[in-house]
C-alpha positions in Angstrom: 114.9 48.0 88.3 115.3 48.9 92.1 115.8 52.4 91.9 114.9 53.0 95.6 111.9 54.8 94.8 114.3 58.3 92.9 117.1 58.0 96.2 120.2 58.8 93.5 122.1 58.8 96.8 121.9 54.8 96.3 123.3 52.5 93.6 120.3 51.4 91.2 120.7 48.0 89.7 118.5 46.0 87.5 118.2 42.6 88.4 116.7 39.4 85.7 116.4 35.5 86.1 117.3 33.1 83.2 117.2 29.2 83.1 119.3 27.3 84.0 119.9 24.2 81.7 121.5 22.2 84.0 118.9 22.0 86.8 115.7 23.4 85.0 114.9 26.3 86.8 115.3 30.1 87.3 118.3 31.2 88.9 119.4 35.2 89.3 121.6 35.9 86.8 124.5 39.3 87.5 123.3 42.4 88.7 123.8 45.6 86.2 124.6 48.3 88.5 123.7 52.1 86.9 126.7 54.0 85.8 127.7 56.6 89.0 128.3 59.3 86.1 124.4 59.5 86.0 123.6 62.2 88.5 119.8 62.6 87.4 116.7 60.1 87.8 115.9 61.1 84.1 119.3 59.6 83.1 119.6 56.5 85.9 116.0 55.5 84.1 116.7 56.0 81.0 119.7 54.2 81.1 117.5 51.5 83.0 114.7 51.3 80.1 117.2 50.4 77.4 119.3 47.8 79.3 115.7 46.1 80.3 115.0 46.2 76.6 118.6 44.9 75.6 118.6 42.2 78.3 114.9 41.0 77.4 115.8 40.7 73.8 118.9 38.3 75.1 116.5 36.5 77.1 113.4 35.7 75.1 116.6 34.8 72.1 117.4 32.3 74.3 120.5 33.2 75.3 122.0 31.0 77.7 124.2 32.3 80.7 127.1 30.9 82.4 126.1 29.2 85.6 129.6 27.7 86.2 130.3 28.1 89.6 132.7 30.8 89.7 136.5 30.1 90.8 138.2 31.9 94.1 139.0 35.1 93.2 143.2 35.4 92.4 144.9 37.9 94.7 144.3 41.5 92.8 146.9 42.8 90.7 146.3 46.1 91.8 146.2 46.0 95.1 149.2 43.8 95.4 151.2 46.0 93.1 150.5 49.1 95.1 151.9 47.0 98.4 154.5 45.8 96.9 155.0 49.8 95.8 154.5 50.6 99.5 157.4 48.5 100.9 159.9 47.9 98.3 162.1 50.2 97.8 162.7 51.7 94.2 166.6 51.2 92.5 167.0 55.1 90.6 166.0 58.4 91.6 163.5 58.4 88.7 162.5 55.2 89.5 161.4 56.8 93.1 160.2 59.7 91.9 158.0 58.8 88.6 156.6 55.8 91.5 155.3 58.5 94.0 154.1 61.2 91.2 152.1 58.1 90.5 150.8 57.0 94.8 149.6 61.0 95.2 147.6 60.9 91.8 145.0 60.0 93.9 145.3 62.0 96.9 145.9 65.3 95.3 144.0 67.6 92.8 144.8 66.7 89.2 146.5 70.2 88.6 148.7 69.1 91.1 150.0 65.8 89.8 150.2 67.6 86.1 152.6 69.6 88.0 154.4 66.3 89.5 154.4 64.7 86.2 155.4 67.4 84.2 158.9 68.1 86.3 159.7 64.1 86.5 159.4 64.2 82.4 161.5 67.6 82.2 163.9 65.8 84.8 164.0 62.3 81.8 164.9 65.0 79.4 167.1 66.4 81.0 168.4 63.0 81.1 168.8 61.5 78.1 170.5 65.2 77.0 173.3 64.4 79.3 173.9 61.3 78.5 173.7 62.3 74.1 175.9 65.0 74.8 178.4 63.5 77.9 177.8 59.4 77.2 176.3 59.9 81.2 173.2 57.8 82.1 171.5 60.2 84.8 168.7 57.9 84.9 170.7 54.8 86.2 171.4 57.4 89.2 171.6 55.5 92.3 168.4 56.4 95.2 170.0 59.1 96.6 169.3 62.7 96.5 170.9 65.1 93.0 173.8 66.8 94.1 174.3 70.1 93.6 176.0 69.8 90.8 173.2 67.9 88.8 171.0 71.1 90.1 173.2 73.4 88.8 173.5 71.5 85.1 169.4 70.8 85.2 169.3 74.6 85.5 171.4 75.3 82.6 169.6 72.6 81.2 165.9 74.7 81.5 167.8 77.6 80.5 169.7 77.4 77.6 168.8 74.2 75.6 164.7 74.6 76.6 164.5 78.0 76.5 163.0 78.9 79.3 162.0 81.7 81.3 163.6 82.1 84.8 160.2 81.5 86.7 159.7 78.2 85.3 163.3 76.9 86.3 162.6 78.4 89.7 159.3 76.4 89.6 160.8 73.3 88.3 163.3 73.1 91.1 161.2 73.6 93.8 158.6 71.0 92.7 162.3 68.8 92.5 162.5 69.6 96.3 159.0 68.7 96.9 159.1 65.8 95.3 162.6 64.9 97.2 161.0 65.7 100.6 157.8 63.2 99.6 160.3 60.7 99.0 162.2 61.4 102.5 159.0 60.7 104.0 158.6 57.3 102.8 161.8 56.8 104.1 163.7 56.0 100.6 165.7 59.3 101.5 167.1 61.1 104.2 165.3 64.1 105.6 166.1 67.8 104.1 168.4 66.3 101.5 167.9 68.3 98.8 171.1 70.9 98.4 170.8 74.4 98.3 170.4 76.5 95.1 169.4 80.0 94.5 166.3 81.4 93.1 166.9 83.6 89.6 165.1 86.8 89.6 162.2 86.6 87.5 160.6 89.2 85.1 158.2 91.2 86.3 154.8 89.8 84.3 151.4 92.1 83.2 149.1 89.7 83.3 145.5 89.9 84.6 145.6 93.7 84.5 143.2 95.6 86.6 139.8 97.0 85.0 139.1 101.0 85.1 135.8 102.1 86.2 135.2 102.8 82.3 136.9 99.5 81.2 134.3 97.6 83.9 131.5 99.4 82.8 132.0 99.2 79.1 132.4 95.1 79.4 129.1 95.3 82.0 127.3 96.8 79.9 128.6 94.3 76.9 127.8 91.3 78.9 124.2 92.2 80.3 123.4 93.1 76.3 124.9 90.0 74.9 126.2 87.1 76.9 124.0 86.7 80.5 125.6 83.7 81.5 129.1 85.7 81.4 127.9 88.2 83.0 126.9 85.6 86.0 129.9 84.2 85.9 131.8 87.6 86.2 129.9 88.2 89.0 131.4 85.1 91.2 134.4 86.2 90.3 134.0 89.3 91.2 132.4 89.7 94.1 133.6 86.6 95.6 137.2 86.8 94.7 136.7 83.4 93.1 139.0 81.8 90.5 137.8 81.0 87.2 138.8 77.1 87.4 137.2 77.1 90.7 133.6 78.0 89.1 134.0 75.6 86.6 133.9 73.2 89.3 131.3 74.4 91.4 127.8 72.9 92.3 124.9 73.9 92.7 124.3 72.2 96.4 128.0 74.1 97.3 126.2 77.5 97.4 124.6 77.4 100.4 121.7 80.6 100.7 120.6 79.3 103.9 123.6 80.3 105.6 124.8 83.0 103.1 128.0 81.3 101.7 129.3 79.5 98.9 131.7 76.1 100.0 135.1 75.6 97.6 136.3 72.5 98.0 139.5 72.2 98.6 140.3 69.3 96.2 139.0 71.6 94.4 140.7 75.1 95.3 144.3 76.2 94.9 146.7 74.0 96.3 144.4 72.2 98.0 144.2 68.3 99.1 141.4 65.8 97.9 141.7 64.9 102.0 140.9 67.8 103.5 137.4 69.7 103.6 136.1 73.3 102.3 136.7 76.9 102.5 134.0 79.2 102.5 133.5 82.4 100.8 130.6 85.1 102.1 127.6 85.9 99.7 127.2 89.6 99.6 123.8 91.5 98.6 125.6 92.1 94.6 126.2 88.3 94.0 122.7 87.5 95.5 121.3 89.7 93.4 123.4 87.5 90.4 122.6 84.2 92.3 118.3 85.1 92.0 118.5 85.6 88.9 119.8 82.8 87.9 117.4 80.6 89.7 119.4 78.0 91.3 116.9 76.9 93.5 115.3 75.0 90.5 118.4 73.0 89.7 119.7 70.0 90.4 121.6 69.6 93.7 124.4 67.6 91.7 124.8 70.1 88.8 127.4 72.3 87.6 126.4 76.3 88.2 128.6 76.7 85.1 128.5 73.9 82.9 128.3 73.2 79.0 127.6 76.6 77.7 127.8 78.2 81.4 124.5 76.7 81.0 123.3 74.9 85.2 123.6 71.4 84.3 124.9 68.4 84.7 127.6 68.3 82.2 131.3 70.4 83.1 132.8 72.8 81.0 136.3 73.1 80.1 138.0 76.1 81.6 139.7 76.6 78.4 136.3 77.2 76.8 135.2 79.7 79.5 138.4 82.4 78.7 138.0 81.7 74.8 134.4 83.1 75.8 135.6 86.1 77.6 138.1 87.4 75.0 135.4 86.9 72.4 133.6 89.5 74.5 136.5 91.8 74.8 136.4 92.1 71.4 132.6 92.6 71.3 133.3 95.0 73.4 136.9 96.7 71.6 138.4 96.3 74.7 140.4 93.3 73.7 144.4 94.4 74.1 145.9 91.0 75.5 146.4 92.4 79.4 142.5 92.2 80.5 141.6 88.6 81.0 139.1 87.0 82.8 140.7 86.5 85.9 140.8 90.5 85.8 137.6 90.9 87.5 139.7 89.0 90.8 141.8 91.3 91.1 139.5 94.6 90.1 137.4 93.4 93.0 139.6 92.9 95.4 141.0 95.9 94.5 137.4 98.5 94.3 136.4 96.6 97.8 139.5 97.9 99.3 139.6 101.1 98.7 135.8 100.6 99.4 136.8 100.4 102.7 136.9 96.6 103.2 138.6 95.1 106.3 142.1 93.7 105.6 141.0 90.5 107.4 137.7 90.0 105.8 140.0 90.2 102.3 142.4 87.7 104.1 139.3 85.5 104.9 137.6 86.1 101.3 140.7 85.5 99.3 141.4 82.1 101.9 145.2 83.3 102.4 146.3 81.1 105.2 147.7 84.4 106.6 147.6 88.5 106.7 150.9 89.1 105.5 149.9 86.9 102.7 146.9 89.0 101.8 149.3 92.0 102.6 151.9 91.0 99.4 148.7 90.2 97.7 147.4 93.6 98.5 151.1 95.2 97.3 151.4 93.2 94.1 148.0 95.4 92.7 149.6 98.6 93.6 147.9 99.2 97.0 149.6 100.2 100.2 148.0 99.2 103.5 146.4 101.4 105.3 146.0 104.1 102.2 142.5 104.2 101.6 140.5 105.8 98.7 136.8 105.8 99.4 135.0 104.6 95.8 132.1 102.7 95.0 132.3 99.1 94.7 
């Protein structure tokens, strides 16, 4: 097995030789490549040991490999299909949207792809509804932008037939416009062809409430006594203004202690693209204390900071498992009310930092907002009115 001296940046493989019955000579068999999902030296060597045993068992048992020269490879059907998708123009609007969503899957983060795919699925349901109730098959609509009447009918369907909220309706139509603009970029539709539409008033929601000082103290004490790993995670959310979903993707190598910063790859961030670099978060003193206690310097660079069971390891954890664990902590601390959440630690950290006198431009950079206006809108949504300050300990 070629392990390149334990270098994990290279692709390890096993090479072996078998007797060619036609020539009576030993000839090299097909290389056995180590799976890329194995990220540690131990895991790769364990795989290599087991695979070598299997190959040796076959060879000693008289297994003969096919040494017939390979025929010239046919054109890759996947590549051919992609080229055809690029050059051929779809026949219908629905076909164009489905094809566009598939093409964006590898260039946009998974959450964005799921949102786009969900929007197209709702549009297909709408087409089926029209066909069933009116005999109009909108799925056969030619490749042209939706009309104002069709968008209004879609809006009515989402609210009346599907019983969705105004917010859901607004998000679906906004995403339809995004897809339509993407079709225009490919030359399949004219520019700025999506009809004008009006956003409906959205009901205010009370999710991710900010913790009061007493609630924060009570839950922190409970976590320190009962769930240290979840306590460390809340410190990242509270002091780093990190979203829980970003923490489930954070690797040890992204915690740059030498430069006192955390790198969040934009493919893992809200609205990020896979092709764009990374965003940076400053590690303050309080967060540094938590990181030191976690002893991340002893972990492998590719390990998840918060992996399975919130341990630092090479197996990731689902975002929902983290929220469920935090909900149990709230119940254990007798604070569960359906409004306090894991995400609420981020809002609480921002509020306390602002009231403690943190510069609004620093808050903007730490939140990774594109503009100061975004930060001011965010602060106002939390009940903070710049530049009023209330000095508190952060």
